[in-house]
C-alpha positions as CSV (number, residue, x, y, z in Angstrom):
1,M,-1.6,33.1,-16.5
2,G,0.8,34.0,-13.6
3,A,2.8,31.6,-11.6
4,E,3.5,31.3,-7.9
5,S,7.1,31.9,-6.9
6,N,8.9,29.7,-4.3
7,G,8.5,32.4,-1.7
8,S,4.7,32.4,-2.0
9,L,4.2,28.6,-1.9
10,N,3.1,28.9,1.7
11,H,-0.1,30.6,0.4
12,L,-0.6,28.2,-2.5
13,S,-3.6,25.8,-2.4
14,V,-4.6,22.8,-4.6
15,F,-8.1,21.6,-5.2
16,L,-8.9,17.9,-5.1
17,T,-11.6,16.2,-7.1
18,G,-14.3,13.8,-5.8
19,I,-16.2,11.5,-8.1
20,P,-16.6,13.4,-11.3
21,G,-20.3,13.9,-12.4
22,L,-21.6,12.3,-9.2
23,E,-21.0,15.1,-6.7
24,A,-24.7,15.1,-5.7
25,Q,-24.3,11.5,-4.6
26,H,-21.2,12.0,-2.4
27,G,-23.2,11.5,0.7
28,W,-24.2,8.0,-0.4
29,F,-20.7,7.1,-1.6
30,S,-19.3,8.1,1.8
31,I,-21.0,5.0,3.3
32,P,-19.0,2.3,1.4
33,F,-15.8,4.4,1.5
34,F,-16.1,4.9,5.3
35,T,-16.9,1.2,5.8
36,M,-13.8,0.2,3.8
37,Y,-11.6,2.5,5.9
38,M,-13.0,1.0,9.1
39,V,-12.5,-2.6,7.9
40,A,-9.0,-1.8,6.7
41,I,-7.8,0.0,9.8
42,V,-9.6,-2.2,12.4
43,G,-8.7,-5.4,10.6
44,N,-5.0,-4.6,10.2
45,C,-4.8,-3.3,13.8
46,L,-6.4,-6.6,15.0
47,I,-3.7,-8.6,13.2
48,M,-1.0,-6.4,14.7
49,A,-2.5,-6.8,18.2
50,A,-2.9,-10.6,17.8
51,V,0.7,-11.1,16.7
52,Q,2.0,-8.8,19.5
53,A,-0.1,-10.5,22.2
54,D,0.4,-14.2,21.2
55,S,4.0,-15.5,21.6
56,A,3.1,-18.4,19.4
57,L,2.8,-15.9,16.5
58,H,6.3,-14.5,17.0
59,E,7.5,-16.3,14.0
60,P,8.9,-14.8,10.8
61,M,5.8,-15.2,8.7
62,Y,3.6,-13.5,11.2
63,L,6.1,-10.7,12.0
64,F,6.3,-9.9,8.3
65,L,2.4,-9.9,8.3
66,S,2.5,-7.3,11.0
67,M,4.8,-5.2,8.9
68,L,2.3,-5.5,6.0
69,A,-0.5,-4.5,8.3
70,I,1.4,-1.4,9.5
71,S,2.0,-0.3,5.9
72,E,-1.6,-0.8,5.0
73,V,-2.9,1.2,8.0
74,G,-0.4,3.9,6.9
75,V,-1.8,4.0,3.4
76,S,-5.4,4.1,4.7
77,A,-4.7,6.8,7.3
78,S,-2.9,8.9,4.7
79,T,-5.9,9.1,2.3
80,L,-8.7,9.1,4.8
81,P,-8.7,12.8,5.8
82,T,-9.1,14.2,2.3
83,V,-11.3,11.5,0.8
84,M,-13.8,11.6,3.7
85,G,-13.5,15.4,3.8
86,I,-14.7,15.7,0.2
87,L,-17.4,13.1,0.5
88,W,-18.8,14.5,3.8
89,F,-18.1,18.2,3.6
90,D,-17.0,18.9,0.0
91,A,-13.7,20.1,1.5
92,R,-11.7,20.2,-1.8
93,R,-9.2,22.9,-1.0
94,V,-5.9,21.6,0.5
95,D,-2.8,23.5,1.5
96,F,0.1,22.9,-0.9
97,D,2.5,21.7,1.8
98,G,-0.2,19.5,3.3
99,C,-0.7,18.0,-0.2
100,L,3.0,17.3,-0.5
101,A,3.0,15.6,2.9
102,Q,0.1,13.4,1.9
103,M,1.8,12.5,-1.4
104,F,5.0,11.5,0.5
105,F,3.2,9.3,3.0
106,I,0.9,7.6,0.4
107,H,3.9,6.7,-1.8
108,T,6.2,5.8,1.1
109,F,3.7,3.4,2.7
110,S,2.9,1.9,-0.7
111,C,6.6,1.3,-1.3
112,M,6.9,-0.3,2.1
113,E,3.9,-2.6,1.3
114,S,5.7,-3.7,-1.9
115,G,8.9,-4.3,0.0
116,V,7.2,-6.3,2.7
117,L,5.5,-8.5,0.1
118,L,8.9,-9.2,-1.3
119,A,10.3,-10.1,2.1
120,M,7.3,-12.4,2.7
121,S,8.0,-14.2,-0.6
122,F,11.6,-14.8,0.6
123,D,10.2,-16.0,3.9
124,R,8.0,-18.6,2.1
125,F,11.0,-19.7,0.0
126,V,13.2,-20.3,3.1
127,A,10.3,-22.1,4.9
128,I,9.9,-24.5,2.0
129,Y,13.5,-24.9,0.9
130,N,15.0,-25.3,4.3
131,P,12.3,-25.8,7.0
132,L,14.7,-27.2,9.6
133,R,16.8,-24.0,9.6
134,Y,13.8,-21.7,9.0
135,T,14.0,-19.8,12.4
136,A,17.8,-19.9,12.4
137,I,18.0,-18.2,9.0
138,L,15.4,-15.7,10.0
139,P,16.0,-14.8,13.7
140,L,14.2,-11.9,15.2
141,P,17.2,-9.4,14.9
142,R,17.4,-10.2,11.1
143,I,13.6,-9.7,10.7
144,I,13.8,-6.3,12.5
145,S,16.8,-5.3,10.4
146,M,14.8,-6.2,7.2
147,G,11.8,-4.2,8.4
148,L,13.9,-1.2,9.2
149,G,15.7,-1.6,5.8
150,I,12.4,-1.6,3.9
151,M,11.2,1.5,5.9
152,L,14.5,3.5,5.4
153,K,14.6,2.5,1.7
154,S,11.1,3.8,1.1
155,V,11.7,7.0,3.0
156,A,15.0,7.7,1.2
157,L,13.5,7.0,-2.3
158,M,10.4,9.2,-1.7
159,A,11.9,12.1,0.2
160,P,13.3,13.8,-3.0
161,L,9.9,14.0,-4.6
162,P,8.3,16.7,-2.5
163,V,11.6,18.6,-2.2
164,L,11.9,18.8,-6.0
165,L,8.2,19.7,-6.5
166,R,8.6,22.6,-4.0
167,Q,11.4,24.2,-6.1
168,L,9.0,24.7,-9.1
169,P,6.8,27.7,-10.0
170,Y,3.0,27.0,-10.0
171,C,0.1,28.4,-11.8
172,H,-2.8,30.0,-9.9
173,V,-5.3,27.2,-10.9
174,N,-4.2,23.9,-9.4
175,I,-6.8,21.2,-9.7
176,L,-5.9,17.5,-9.1
177,S,-7.8,14.6,-10.6
178,H,-8.2,12.6,-7.4
179,S,-9.4,13.0,-3.9
180,Y,-5.8,12.7,-2.6
181,C,-2.4,13.9,-3.7
182,L,-0.3,11.7,-6.0
183,H,3.1,12.5,-7.6
184,S,1.7,11.7,-11.1
185,D,-1.0,14.4,-10.5
186,L,1.2,17.0,-8.9
187,I,3.8,17.0,-11.7
188,Q,1.1,18.2,-14.1
189,L,0.7,21.5,-12.2
190,P,4.0,23.5,-12.4
191,C,4.4,26.2,-15.0
192,A,7.9,24.9,-15.8
193,D,9.6,21.8,-17.3
194,T,9.0,18.7,-15.1
195,K,11.1,16.3,-17.1
196,L,13.5,15.7,-14.2
197,N,10.6,14.9,-11.9
198,S,9.0,12.5,-14.4
199,I,12.3,10.7,-14.9
200,L,12.9,10.4,-11.2
201,G,9.4,9.2,-10.6
202,L,9.8,6.5,-13.3
203,A,13.1,5.5,-11.9
204,I,11.7,5.1,-8.4
205,V,8.8,3.0,-9.7
206,L,11.2,0.7,-11.6
207,A,13.5,0.4,-8.6
208,T,10.8,-0.4,-6.2
209,F,7.6,-1.9,-7.6
210,G,9.2,-3.1,-10.8
211,L,12.2,-4.8,-9.1
212,D,10.1,-6.1,-6.2
213,S,7.5,-7.7,-8.5
214,L,10.3,-9.3,-10.6
215,L,12.0,-10.7,-7.5
216,I,8.7,-12.0,-6.2
217,V,8.2,-13.9,-9.5
218,V,11.8,-15.3,-9.1
219,S,11.0,-16.4,-5.5
220,Y,8.0,-18.3,-6.6
221,G,9.9,-19.9,-9.5
222,L,12.3,-21.2,-6.9
223,I,9.5,-22.2,-4.6
224,L,7.8,-24.2,-7.4
225,Y,11.1,-25.8,-8.4
226,T,11.6,-26.8,-4.7
227,V,8.0,-28.1,-4.3
228,L,8.3,-30.3,-7.5
229,G,11.3,-32.0,-5.8
230,I,9.2,-33.1,-2.9
231,A,8.4,-36.8,-3.2
232,S,4.9,-37.1,-1.9
233,R,1.9,-35.4,-3.4
234,E,0.6,-34.6,0.0
235,G,3.9,-32.9,0.9
236,R,3.8,-30.8,-2.3
237,W,0.2,-29.7,-1.6
238,K,1.0,-28.9,2.0
239,A,4.0,-26.8,1.0
240,L,2.0,-24.9,-1.7
241,N,-0.9,-24.3,0.7
242,T,1.4,-22.3,3.0
243,C,1.8,-19.8,0.1
244,V,-1.9,-19.3,-0.8
245,S,-2.5,-16.3,1.5
246,H,0.7,-14.5,0.3
247,I,-0.1,-15.2,-3.4
248,C,-3.6,-13.7,-2.8
249,A,-2.0,-10.7,-1.1
250,V,0.4,-10.2,-4.1
251,L,-2.4,-10.5,-6.6
252,V,-4.6,-8.1,-4.6
253,Y,-1.7,-5.5,-4.6
254,Y,-0.3,-5.8,-8.1
255,V,-3.3,-6.5,-10.3
256,P,-5.1,-3.2,-9.5
257,M,-1.8,-1.4,-9.9
258,I,-1.3,-2.9,-13.4
259,G,-5.0,-2.2,-14.2
260,V,-4.5,1.5,-13.3
261,S,-1.4,1.7,-15.5
262,V,-3.1,0.1,-18.4
263,M,-6.2,2.4,-18.0
264,H,-4.0,5.5,-18.1
265,R,-2.4,4.4,-21.3
266,A,-4.9,2.3,-23.2
267,A,-8.2,4.0,-22.1
268,K,-7.3,7.7,-21.9
269,H,-10.7,8.7,-23.2
270,A,-12.7,6.5,-20.8
271,S,-15.0,8.3,-18.4
272,P,-13.3,10.1,-15.5
273,V,-15.5,8.1,-13.2
274,V,-13.8,4.9,-14.4
275,H,-10.3,6.3,-13.8
276,T,-11.3,7.5,-10.3
277,L,-12.8,4.1,-9.4
278,M,-9.7,2.2,-10.7
279,S,-7.4,4.4,-8.7
280,S,-9.6,4.0,-5.6
281,I,-9.5,0.2,-6.0
282,Y,-5.7,0.3,-6.2
283,L,-5.3,2.2,-2.9
284,F,-8.3,1.0,-0.9
285,V,-8.9,-2.7,-1.8
286,P,-5.5,-4.3,-0.6
287,P,-5.8,-2.9,3.0
288,V,-9.4,-4.1,3.1
289,L,-8.9,-7.6,1.6
290,N,-5.6,-8.7,3.1
291,P,-6.8,-8.9,6.8
292,I,-9.8,-10.9,5.5
293,I,-7.6,-13.2,3.4
294,Y,-5.2,-13.9,6.3
295,S,-8.0,-14.3,8.8
296,I,-9.8,-16.9,6.7
297,K,-6.7,-18.8,5.3
298,T,-4.4,-18.7,8.4
299,Q,-5.7,-20.6,11.4
300,P,-3.1,-19.2,13.9
301,I,-4.2,-15.6,13.0
302,R,-7.9,-16.5,13.5
303,Q,-7.0,-18.1,16.9
304,G,-4.9,-15.1,17.9
305,I,-7.8,-12.6,17.1
306,A,-10.3,-14.9,18.9
307,T,-8.0,-14.9,22.0
308,L,-7.9,-11.1,21.9
309,F,-11.7,-11.0,22.2
310,S,-11.9,-13.7,24.8
311,C,-9.3,-11.9,27.0
312,K,-11.3,-8.7,26.6
313,R,-14.5,-10.4,27.7
314,K,-12.8,-11.8,30.8
315,L,-11.6,-8.3,31.7
316,I,-15.1,-7.0,31.3
């Protein structure tokens, strides 16, 4: 089989995969998928708008929550065109450069999401360990610097991936196993050795998701140690209650990720539908559930969203 040279990559296309074996039902599957996209995008945009509009929400916790919402809108917007294109129009063919761009944005926003969750765990530790100096330790300029640092780190780590993939020769048949472009899929396509790409991909995963998750666990170990030092039972419960929404967000993000990793290694011979659904849960569920979790568990966010709608009704 021939290979595409670097000069002809502009004419190279890749073919995405919908839900294997259930192509005839794509129209029906499009309803829950489109609903999830709308809930994720609208829900996270409402959180961003509420925090921006209400000065009472200009606190570190809610500013970090806005950053989380931005990253989750980014993940959803990155996958929406190809996923809905396949389910609605069976548009499986994607330009190679477009696929690389989608891969970059999916991984960058996912990396940002992980980094923001780590920053939020630090925020919860500071709020519980030293509540009197909470806003002094995390002033607005420092929060902005942390947000920019997370964004720049994510972009810098993910930028080499599409550059290296573009240097490789490709075969004429390039079929991916998902309805969106991921690095783990794309490194299976070249007609050349991809060991460097695999090592770099693993190093990035360990340096981002692996390190972030470890530091989150350390943060909660310190939080638990601090909470146990609080004299009153009511005080301990109140302190822990401020962490519930963030703990849920961490679990919603990392549990599906671990599940996908385990499935790829321990259940290689499972139905392709199972692998597709697990990957979909990893990318789609956190942006859907997090706005719901924070709206239910965080009263100021509920009030901020309610204020947005009340202001809109007054304008009408």
